[in-house]
C-alpha positions as CSV (number, residue, x, y, z in Angstrom):
1,M,-31.1,141.1,5.7
2,N,-31.0,137.3,6.1
3,D,-33.4,134.8,4.9
4,P,-36.4,134.4,7.4
5,I,-36.3,130.7,8.6
6,P,-39.8,130.0,8.9
7,P,-41.2,127.1,12.0
8,K,-40.5,123.8,11.4
9,R,-44.2,122.9,12.6
10,I,-47.2,125.0,13.1
11,F,-49.5,122.4,14.9
12,P,-48.6,121.2,18.1
13,E,-47.0,117.6,18.7
14,A,-49.3,114.6,19.6
15,H,-47.3,114.5,23.3
16,V,-48.2,118.1,23.9
17,D,-52.1,117.4,23.0
18,A,-51.7,114.3,24.9
19,K,-50.8,115.6,28.0
20,A,-53.3,118.8,27.9
21,A,-55.8,116.2,27.6
22,R,-55.1,114.8,31.0
23,H,-55.9,117.9,32.8
24,V,-59.3,118.6,31.2
25,P,-62.2,119.6,33.6
26,S,-63.9,116.7,34.9
27,S,-67.6,116.3,32.8
28,P,-70.6,113.7,31.8
29,Q,-69.1,114.9,28.8
30,T,-65.2,114.6,29.3
31,E,-65.7,111.7,31.2
32,S,-67.3,109.4,28.2
33,A,-64.9,107.2,26.2
34,A,-65.9,109.1,23.1
35,Y,-64.1,112.0,24.1
36,K,-60.8,110.2,24.4
37,L,-58.0,111.3,22.0
38,A,-58.5,108.2,19.6
39,F,-54.3,107.6,20.0
40,Q,-55.5,106.9,23.6
41,D,-57.8,105.3,23.7
42,T,-56.7,101.6,24.1
43,D,-60.1,100.1,23.8
44,F,-60.6,101.6,20.7
45,L,-57.4,100.7,19.7
46,L,-58.5,97.3,20.8
47,R,-61.4,97.1,18.2
48,E,-61.9,94.2,15.8
49,D,-62.0,96.8,12.8
50,L,-59.0,98.6,14.2
51,R,-56.8,95.5,13.4
52,P,-55.4,97.1,10.2
53,V,-54.2,100.0,12.2
54,R,-52.5,97.6,14.6
55,F,-50.6,95.3,11.8
56,Q,-49.3,98.9,10.7
57,L,-48.1,99.6,13.8
58,E,-46.5,96.5,15.0
59,L,-45.1,96.8,11.5
60,L,-44.3,100.2,12.0
61,K,-42.4,100.5,15.6
62,P,-39.5,98.1,15.1
63,E,-38.7,99.6,11.8
64,L,-38.3,103.0,13.0
65,L,-36.1,102.4,16.1
66,L,-33.6,99.7,14.5
67,D,-33.4,102.4,11.3
68,E,-33.0,105.1,14.6
69,A,-30.1,102.6,15.9
70,R,-28.5,102.5,12.6
71,I,-29.0,99.0,12.1
72,A,-29.0,98.2,8.0
73,S,-28.6,94.5,8.3
74,T,-28.9,91.3,10.9
75,F,-27.7,87.9,11.3
76,V,-30.7,85.9,12.3
77,V,-30.8,82.7,14.3
78,Y,-33.6,80.5,14.4
79,G,-33.7,77.3,16.8
80,S,-35.1,75.8,19.7
81,A,-35.9,77.1,23.2
82,R,-35.7,73.7,24.6
83,I,-32.2,72.3,23.8
84,P,-30.1,72.7,27.1
85,E,-26.9,74.3,27.5
86,P,-24.1,71.7,27.9
87,S,-23.4,72.7,31.8
88,M,-27.5,72.1,32.3
89,A,-27.7,68.7,29.9
90,E,-26.9,66.2,32.7
91,A,-29.5,67.5,34.9
92,L,-31.8,67.0,32.4
93,V,-31.0,63.4,32.4
94,A,-31.1,63.0,35.6
95,G,-34.3,64.5,36.3
96,A,-35.8,62.1,33.9
97,S,-38.5,59.8,34.9
98,D,-39.3,56.8,33.1
99,D,-37.4,55.5,29.9
100,R,-39.0,57.8,27.4
101,Q,-38.2,61.0,29.4
102,R,-34.6,59.7,30.0
103,A,-34.4,58.9,25.9
104,I,-35.6,62.0,25.0
105,A,-33.5,64.2,27.7
106,E,-30.2,62.0,26.0
107,R,-31.8,63.4,22.5
108,L,-31.6,67.0,23.7
109,K,-28.5,66.3,25.6
110,A,-26.7,65.4,22.4
111,K,-28.0,68.5,20.8
112,A,-26.6,70.6,23.4
113,V,-23.7,71.4,21.0
114,Y,-25.4,73.5,19.4
115,Y,-25.6,76.0,22.1
116,D,-22.2,76.6,22.4
117,V,-21.9,76.4,18.3
118,A,-24.6,79.4,18.5
119,L,-23.1,81.5,21.2
120,E,-19.7,81.4,18.7
121,L,-21.8,82.2,15.9
122,G,-23.3,85.1,17.6
123,R,-19.2,85.9,18.6
124,L,-18.4,86.1,15.0
125,A,-20.8,87.9,13.8
126,G,-21.2,90.7,16.7
127,A,-17.4,91.1,16.0
128,C,-18.6,92.8,12.9
129,G,-18.0,96.7,12.6
130,C,-20.2,99.4,11.0
131,D,-19.4,100.3,7.2
132,E,-18.2,103.9,6.5
133,D,-21.7,105.6,6.8
134,G,-21.7,104.2,10.3
135,W,-24.5,101.8,9.6
136,R,-24.2,98.3,11.5
137,H,-24.5,94.9,9.8
138,F,-25.2,91.7,10.8
139,V,-26.4,92.7,14.3
140,V,-27.5,89.5,15.9
141,C,-31.7,88.8,15.9
142,S,-33.2,86.0,17.4
143,G,-36.5,85.0,19.1
144,G,-35.7,86.5,22.1
145,G,-36.3,83.5,24.3
146,P,-33.9,80.9,26.1
147,S,-31.6,78.3,24.6
148,I,-30.2,78.6,21.3
149,M,-31.6,82.2,21.1
150,E,-30.0,82.5,24.2
151,A,-27.0,81.4,23.1
152,A,-26.7,83.8,20.0
153,N,-27.6,87.0,21.7
154,R,-24.8,85.9,24.0
155,G,-21.9,85.5,21.7
156,A,-22.9,88.8,20.5
157,C,-23.3,90.4,24.0
158,E,-19.5,88.9,25.2
159,V,-17.9,91.0,22.1
160,G,-19.6,94.1,23.6
161,A,-22.5,94.7,20.1
162,E,-26.0,95.0,20.7
163,T,-28.2,92.5,20.0
164,I,-32.0,92.2,18.9
165,G,-34.7,90.0,20.6
166,L,-38.7,89.4,18.9
167,N,-40.3,88.3,21.3
168,I,-44.3,87.1,20.9
169,V,-47.3,87.1,23.2
170,L,-47.9,83.9,24.4
171,P,-50.4,82.2,27.0
172,H,-47.4,81.0,28.6
173,E,-44.8,84.1,30.6
174,Q,-42.1,84.5,28.2
175,L,-39.4,86.8,29.1
176,P,-36.2,88.2,26.8
177,N,-33.0,86.4,27.6
178,R,-31.1,88.8,29.3
179,Y,-28.5,89.2,26.5
180,V,-31.0,91.3,24.2
181,T,-30.4,94.7,24.7
182,P,-33.1,96.7,26.6
183,D,-33.8,99.0,23.5
184,L,-33.8,96.3,20.7
185,S,-36.2,94.0,22.6
186,F,-39.8,94.1,21.1
187,Q,-42.8,92.1,21.4
188,F,-45.3,91.2,19.1
189,H,-49.0,90.2,19.0
190,Y,-48.9,88.9,15.3
191,F,-46.4,86.1,14.1
192,A,-46.9,87.7,10.8
193,L,-45.4,91.1,11.7
194,R,-43.2,88.7,13.9
195,K,-42.0,86.9,10.9
196,M,-41.6,90.1,8.3
197,H,-39.1,91.9,11.0
198,F,-37.0,88.5,11.3
199,L,-36.5,89.0,7.2
200,L,-36.7,93.0,6.5
201,R,-33.1,93.2,7.4
202,A,-31.9,89.3,7.4
203,R,-28.4,89.3,5.1
204,A,-27.6,85.7,6.9
205,V,-29.9,83.2,8.2
206,A,-29.0,80.3,10.8
207,V,-30.8,77.6,11.4
208,F,-30.6,75.2,14.2
209,P,-32.8,72.4,15.1
210,G,-35.9,73.1,16.4
211,G,-39.4,72.5,16.7
212,F,-42.9,73.9,15.5
213,G,-41.7,77.7,15.4
214,T,-38.5,76.7,13.6
215,F,-39.7,74.7,11.2
216,D,-42.4,77.4,10.1
217,E,-39.8,80.1,10.0
218,F,-37.3,78.2,8.5
219,F,-39.7,76.3,5.8
220,E,-41.5,80.0,5.2
221,L,-38.0,81.5,4.0
222,L,-37.5,78.7,1.9
223,T,-40.5,79.4,-0.3
224,L,-39.9,83.0,-0.1
225,I,-36.5,82.1,-1.7
226,Q,-38.0,79.3,-4.0
227,T,-40.4,81.6,-5.1
228,G,-38.5,84.5,-5.7
229,K,-39.6,86.5,-3.3
230,V,-36.7,87.4,-1.5
231,R,-33.2,87.7,-2.9
232,P,-31.1,84.6,-2.2
233,L,-29.1,85.1,0.7
234,P,-26.8,82.6,3.3
235,V,-29.2,80.5,4.8
236,I,-27.1,77.8,6.9
237,L,-28.4,74.8,8.5
238,F,-26.9,73.0,11.4
239,G,-27.5,69.5,12.4
240,R,-27.7,67.4,8.9
241,E,-28.1,64.2,11.5
242,F,-31.1,66.0,13.1
243,W,-32.7,67.8,10.0
244,N,-32.5,64.3,7.6
245,R,-33.9,62.3,10.8
246,V,-37.4,64.6,10.6
247,V,-37.1,65.9,7.4
248,D,-36.6,63.8,4.1
249,F,-35.2,66.4,1.4
250,E,-34.2,64.2,-1.0
251,A,-37.5,62.3,-0.8
252,L,-39.1,65.7,-1.5
253,V,-36.9,65.6,-5.0
254,E,-38.0,62.3,-5.4
255,E,-41.6,62.7,-5.0
256,G,-41.2,65.7,-7.5
257,V,-42.4,68.2,-5.1
258,I,-39.8,70.2,-4.9
259,A,-36.9,70.6,-7.8
260,P,-33.3,69.2,-7.2
261,H,-31.6,72.8,-7.3
262,D,-33.9,73.6,-4.3
263,L,-32.5,71.7,-2.1
264,D,-29.3,74.3,-2.9
265,I,-31.1,77.1,-1.0
266,F,-29.5,76.3,2.0
267,H,-25.7,75.2,3.0
268,W,-25.1,72.5,5.7
269,C,-22.4,73.8,8.2
270,E,-21.6,72.3,11.6
271,S,-19.2,74.7,12.6
272,A,-19.7,78.7,13.5
273,E,-16.3,79.6,11.6
274,E,-17.4,77.4,8.8
275,A,-20.7,79.4,8.7
276,W,-19.1,82.7,8.9
277,E,-16.5,81.7,6.4
278,F,-19.6,80.8,4.0
279,V,-21.1,84.0,4.8
280,Q,-18.2,85.9,3.6
281,R,-17.4,84.2,0.5
282,F,-21.4,84.4,-0.7
283,Y,-20.9,88.3,-0.6
284,E,-18.1,88.2,-2.3
285,D,-19.6,86.2,-4.9
286,H,-22.9,88.2,-4.7
287,P,-21.8,92.1,-4.4
288,A,-25.0,94.1,-3.1
289,P,-26.2,96.3,-6.6
290,P,-24.4,99.6,-6.6
291,R,-28.3,101.4,-6.3
292,E,-28.4,100.1,-3.2
293,R,-27.2,101.2,0.2
294,N,-27.8,100.0,3.7
295,G,-29.8,97.2,2.8
296,T,-32.9,99.2,0.6
297,A,-33.0,100.0,-2.5
298,E,-32.7,104.2,-3.0
């Protein structure tokens, strides 16, 4: 006689009870919000004291879905949502209504070249295959918005790769760009959790010219590497003229608030090919420890 095989579980799955709960007879008791299953009670989940639970859910949902998609590592792209696609740059200048707007439009037009750079970088990263266990590496991950983010997602999409978009709920409407894979398009309420997901699987980060959001993401990453909270990884900075105009990195050294070697955390690049070669060289010089597999410690 063969050994008996016990059932996998003895309690019903949550979705079974959730379905059954929709068909209970109506009564004063069952109509009360108190009677709702806790995980189906939106008002309950949105209570102030449930914030820790919402944090956990926002951490867990993308983590599980990215694992199920067998995504081991990502190539994260940060950059402005306002830099125009080259074909739209002239129209931006033509639409300027005064000298100040025209000067700003001309500056944005000059940065339109980085749309094409991000596009090509997305293609190069998107062409990276799976490892021997079927896990995908350097999957392009952006904030899911327009401009530089769209270009990176688009480049990977054009070579047949799936791409990730991490959107955030904002007061004004924001849709994921059309090059984000629908099943890998995530929306966040908490900026902190979104930034954590940018970096949990990041094994290379490209930073293009951008505003407050790009500064926030870039400088947090610099701080994490500087303080040893994350292992060094390829951090590629595009647009030397832009960055040296808006941030005086050397002055930070001269003022003594950072060390000279802190400027080695990032690497200057101007082309996608140069950036991808830098990533390849970095991992030739810094191979993963033998006890690590698929980006996580065993």
